[in-house]
N, C-alpha and C positions, 0 to 999 in steps of 0.2 A: 315709326317704325317705314323704311322705304322695302317695297315687296321688289322683289328680281322677278322679273317675266323670264321666261324659261320656254323658248318657242324652238318648239320641232319640226324642223324644215328638210323631212327628206322624203320620201313616198314616192310612187309612180302613179296613183290617180287612173288605171286602167279604166274604170268604168265611166270615165269621162272623153274617153279616147273620141274622134281624132283630137280635140283640142289639148287633152291632157297627155303629157308620153314621159317616157322613162326617160329622155333629154331635157325634160323641162314640164315638169308636172305641175298638177292646178293650180298646186298653192301662189306659182307666181303670174297667172293670168290674171284678166280684170274679168271675172264671170259674170259680177253682178252691178257693178257701177266702173266708176272712174280708174279707181284703186284694185293694185290686186288684193287677195284674200290674204296673201303674207304683210303685205303695206296696212292693209285694215287691222291687222290682229296685232301689228306693232303699235300701231297709233293707239288701239283701245286700251293697250297696256302700257301707256306712256303718262309723263307730265307728274302732276304733285302725287306722291305718293310712292311713285315706282323709281328704281334702280333703271341704270342703262341695261339694254337685254343681254341674256347670253343665248346664242342660235345656235344648235344643233344640226348640224347638216352634213349632206358630202361633200368630197371634191369638186366636183362637176359643177356644184352648186355656188359656191364660195361667191365668187365676185357677181354672182346674180344677185346673193343676198346683200350684198352692202351697196350694190349700183342702188337696190331697190330702196332700200332704206335711206340713201344720203339723198335720190330725188325727190323722197317723201319728205324729208327734213328733217328724220329721226336720226336720233344717236345708233350708232353702228355696234357699242359694246364690245365684249366678246365672242367671237366666234370659233365653236368646237368642231374640227372635221372628223367625221367618222371615217375609218378606214374602209368599213364595208356596213350596210345596212345589217344590221343584227336586233329589229325591232325596238319597241319604247323602253324597256327595261333596262337593259345597258346604257341606253342614252340618257333616263331619267340619272340613274347609278352615277355615271361620268360629270354631269352638270353639278350634282349634291356634294361629291367629293372636290370638282372644281369650287366651288361656292364655300364649301367647309374648310379651306385653305384660307380663307380672307375670313368667314365670320360664321361659324356653324349655327348662331341662334340665328342668321336671317332666315326671313320667309319667301320661299320661291315657290309660284304660280306658275307650273306646268300647264301648257295649253297646246294644241295643235294648231300649226299655223295655216290651217286651210279651213276654218269654220268661218259661218255668218253669224251675227249677234247683230241684229238691227238696232235694237237699243240698247246702246253701249254705255249709258247713266245708270239704266236699269241693273246691267250687269255690274257694275261698279258698285252699287248698293248691294247688292247680293252678296258679290265678295267680301264687305264690309262685315256681314254677318256671319263669316267664317272665322272673322281674326282670332277672335276671343280664343276658339276651339285649337287653330293653330298655335297659337302661343302657350297655349295649355298642353303641348304636344302632342297632339293630335292630327292625324291626318283627314284632310276635309277633301270630298269631291264635290262638285255641282252637278247636280241632275236634272234634268231637263223634264218638264213637266208634258206628258206625251198627248196629244192632238188628234192620233190616229191608231190604230192597231199597226203600226210600223214592223215589217220585219227582217229590214235590213239594220235594227241596230241592238247593242245590247242594253242590258235594263239592270236596273237596282229597286231592290224589295228594300221596303222603307221598314225599320223597327220603331222600337220606342221614343217617345219623347224623350230630350236629354235635357231640358229645362233653357236652351238656348234654342238662336232659328235653326240650329242644325239637330237633324234626325239621326239615330244610330241606324246602322246598315245590317239588315237581315240575312242579304247576299247578293251577291252578283250573280245575273240570270246570261247565259247565253242568247245569240240571237234566235227567237222564237217563230214557229210555224206562224199562219194565221190565225187559227182557232186559240191557241196559246197568246198570241199578243192582243186578240180581243178581249179574252178573259182578264187580261193584265189591267188594260186600260180601263174595263169596267170596275174591277176591284178598288180601284182609287191607290194601291199599295204601292205601284211600281212609278218609277222617271227612266226616262232614257238616259245609260250612261254616255256622256259627252267627253268623256277620257280627258276631264280639266281637274288639277289637284292643287292643292296648299299647305303647306306643310314647310316646317324649320327642316333647315338641310340636315341636320344633327338626328329629328324624328324619323326622316326617310332612310337615313343611314343606318339606325338601330334598326329599323324594320329591314333592312336586308339582311342583317347581321342575323336578326333572328329566322328569317323565313328564306332565305336565298343567299344564304354564307358563300358560297361558293362562286358568287361572282364578284365579291369584293376584292380576291388578291387579284385575276387576272384585269377588272376593270383599273383599279386601283393603278396597278402596273402601268396600264397606258396615256393616265392620265400622268403619273409621275414622270413618265417618259416624254410626255409630249412637246414637239417642237415646235417653236415658233417659225410661221411662212408668212415671209410679210404681217400683216394685220391679224392673221387668224396663228391656231394653234392647230396641229395635227395630231392626233392622239397615236399613239404609238402600233404600229400594224402588227408587229410580233405578239404583243399583250392581246391585241384586240382578237386576234386568231382563236384565243383560248376563249372567248365569251361565246357561252349559248347565246341561241336565238329565242327570248322571250318577252311576252308584253308584260307593260308593269301591272297591270290586271292579275294576270296568271303567277305571276312571281311575288307579288305584294297584296294587293288590295283585297283580293278573295280570301287571304287568310290573315290579315290584322284583325285586331280585337279594339286597335284605338282609332277606328275607321268613324266616319258620321259624315254625312250628305247635307247638303243646304239645297233644296229646291229653288229652281230657277224657271218661271213661267212666262217671260215677255219677247220670246221667239229666237229659234237656234234653229241653225241647220250645217250639218258638215256637208252639205252640198255632194253626195256620195256620188250622184250619178246624174244624167239630164232631168229624167222627174223631178229630182228635187229643185235644178235649178229653174224648170219650168215653173214649180208652187211659190220660188222667192221672187218673183219677175210679177209685173202687171200686166195679166192677160187682156184682151180687147174684146169687145163685146160675144166675138164666137168663142172665148175663152182660149184662144191662141196666146203664144207666147212668140213673138217675131221679133229678130236682131240683125243688124244689117241689112245687106243687100235682098229683101226678099220680097217675095208677091205671095199672097196668098188668095186662093179663091176659090169658095165653099168649101173651106177647110174648121174643122172645130175639135177643140183640146188638144190640138198640136203645137210642137215646138219645131220651128223654123228658123234656121241660124246661117249666116254665113259671115265667116272670116275672113276674107276677101272683098274687097270693094268691087273689083272688078269679076267677079264670079255672082251671078243673081240666080237665086235660088227660088224656083215657082212651085209651088204646092197648088194641085188641083183636086177636089174632092177628097181631100184626107179627112180622116178621123183618129186620133188619138195614136198619133204618130211623131217621132221623132226623125229629123232631119239636120243634121250639122256638116258642113261645109267648110274644110279649109283648100287652100290652094293644090294640095298631092291626095287629098281623101275625102271621100264621102261617107257620112251613116246613114242610113235609112233603117229605121227599126219600130216596131210596136212599142206603144209607150211602156205597156205592162211588160217588157223584156228589158228594161232601161238598167236592171241590176246582171244582166247577162253581156253587156256590152265587153265587158272583162273574155269572156269566152270568144268575143271576134278577135280579140287582141292575140290571146291565146294561138287561135286557129291561123294567123297570118304570122304569129313568130316562127311558129312552126315551119312555114312557106319561105322563110327569110327573108319578106316582104318588110323593106327599110322602112316603111310607114309604120311599123308595128310598135317603133322605138324611137326612132327619130322623125326630124321635123327636117323641112329642106333649108330652113335658117338654121343657123348654128350662134351659140352665144360666146363670146372670148371676153376676157379681162379688159379690155380697150372698146368693146363694142359688139357688131353681130356682123354676120354676110349671110347671103342666102345664093344657091345656084340656081342661074336663069336658065343655062344652056349646058348640056353637054355633050361633046362627041369624041369621036377615038381618038383627036388629037389636041383638042380644044376644048375650054372651059370659060363660059362667061359667068360671072358672081358681081351681085351688087353688094357694097360693106360699105357698114355706116361704123365711124369712129367717134366716138362720144368726145366732147371738150374735154382737153387734157389727155386724151388716150393715145398710148404710142404702141408702136408695133416693135416686134422685136428687129433688131438688125441682123439680118440673115441674107442667106443666099441658096440656092436651086441648083441640084446638077441638073433637072431634065426639063426644064423650063421657061419659056421666056415670060413677061410680061408687060401688058399695056394698061397704063393707068388713065383713064379718063373722070376729071372731077365732073360732077354736076351739080353739088351743092356745097358751099362753104368754101374752105381754103385748106388745103393741104400744105405741110411741109415736109419734104421730098429729100431724102439722101440718097445718090446713085453712084458710089464708087468714095470718090474724095468730094464731089458734089452736093450742094445743099441749096434749094430752092423751095421757094413758094408757088405754087401751083393752083390758081384759082380757077371758077367756073367756067367752064367751056374752053378750058385746057387740058393738054395731054402730057405724058411722057411713056417712054419706052425704057425698061429695066431688060439688058440683054440676061441671056441665059448663063450661069456662074457668076453675076455681079453681085456684089455685096450692097444691099439695100435697105432702105426701111421708110416707113410713112407715119404720121403723125399728125394730130389735130390740134395745133397752137389756137383755135378759136375759142370761142363762146357759147356757138351753136353746133349741133352735130353735123360731121363731115361726110358728103355721101359721093363714093366713085364707083364707076363700072371696071371691072380688073376683066380682061381677055386676056389668060393663060393659051400659049402654042407650046407643044412637046411631045414629047414619047413618054412622059409618065406625069400624072397631074394628083398624085394624091397628097393629101394633108401632110403625110409623113415624109414628104421630100423637101425640109427644113434642115439647113446646116446653120445653129445659132450663136451668134457670138455674143452680143447683150442682150438683157431681156429683165425690163423694170420689174416685170411680175417674177422672177427668179424662176422661171420653167427652165427646164432641163432639157436638153437635145430630145428628137422623136415630140416632144409638147407640140399638141395641134395650135396653128394660129400664130 
């Protein structure tokens, strides 16, 4: 029987700022290896025994999801777009309704897409331990054997043996204080709650019918009225607005009687903060975790990370310190305050600092761009267009543009003229002229765009054609 992986790919990951922000949260970044957390999660739940994935994400991330799956050589499956974040319960219910319309007895494995599991083989073996219970109509959760008195995770208290590898669940416990966490670790009866669940579509629908019946109507309406958008499915906005914001734990798991837990003890982390990232890395002889263009002198037990090859981070005499530098922001924090980074993000947001939520580069369905320089009447961008990427046919009311290709080849439309522009060549797009660029090649195309004019906002676009079906006013 194939298991349908349900990957939850929303959220903001503010405790991993400045690398994780609202516009590009942590699951899409390569925090511990060459693949993003999302790609690693999808790969772990692919291959024999797995169906194509069902991904739940937001509109802003839909093209990032498909791009990352395609780049990893993985199937894209179905992608459901939430009109707004409503926590995990509505997302899981929407996935179950979607799957039940195809096969209500299909097993679904719900998993966050931002976790690290080093031993994928061991996890799959643990997953098999829960199959019999899931097929018998139980909800199976996978708890992590704790290795320290962690206050940043919820816990599961184990109950009686069930005669299978799973144990009964006595109760779910909210994040404890340090004393409670130490006591729970010592008792041996508690596991970390990883938020990973296995059940049939029908089983979880029955659970919602018993414990959260008010959610079935609006979520069901949102799924029934979902509209296809290219290769995505947009849940209905009006129906989704009626859905309450609640986690799957509070809505279902804490109330269900038919829930069991399978322990997993081969290494797991939700990478919830920079301290967790440091623990997943291989420290040097001084217990420092170094990444990128960094130099550590007389430092110990510190994390130093540079996300820009041109930005050298130098630590001198640091101890138990976190230093994370991107091109537009730097975090310096005591390691013991790792979970409080979200407070810094809140403070920046209150000051309307753009770096609180936005990166200097932005993703589009065709690729990405970053602003290199910005003045009162000019802006300089570096634009990367993926192979086969096509920008919309458009014009601007307030700006002209100069394009200089620095890598690859661009096919450029300006008015009635279509031409190939190769490296070291440039073209000029007059104000008001209809134009488009695309990448006909097999490698990314990179160009430098210089905009000049009285208004340089991303919303100054009059769109005539768009292969990505975006309407007027959409960015890019």
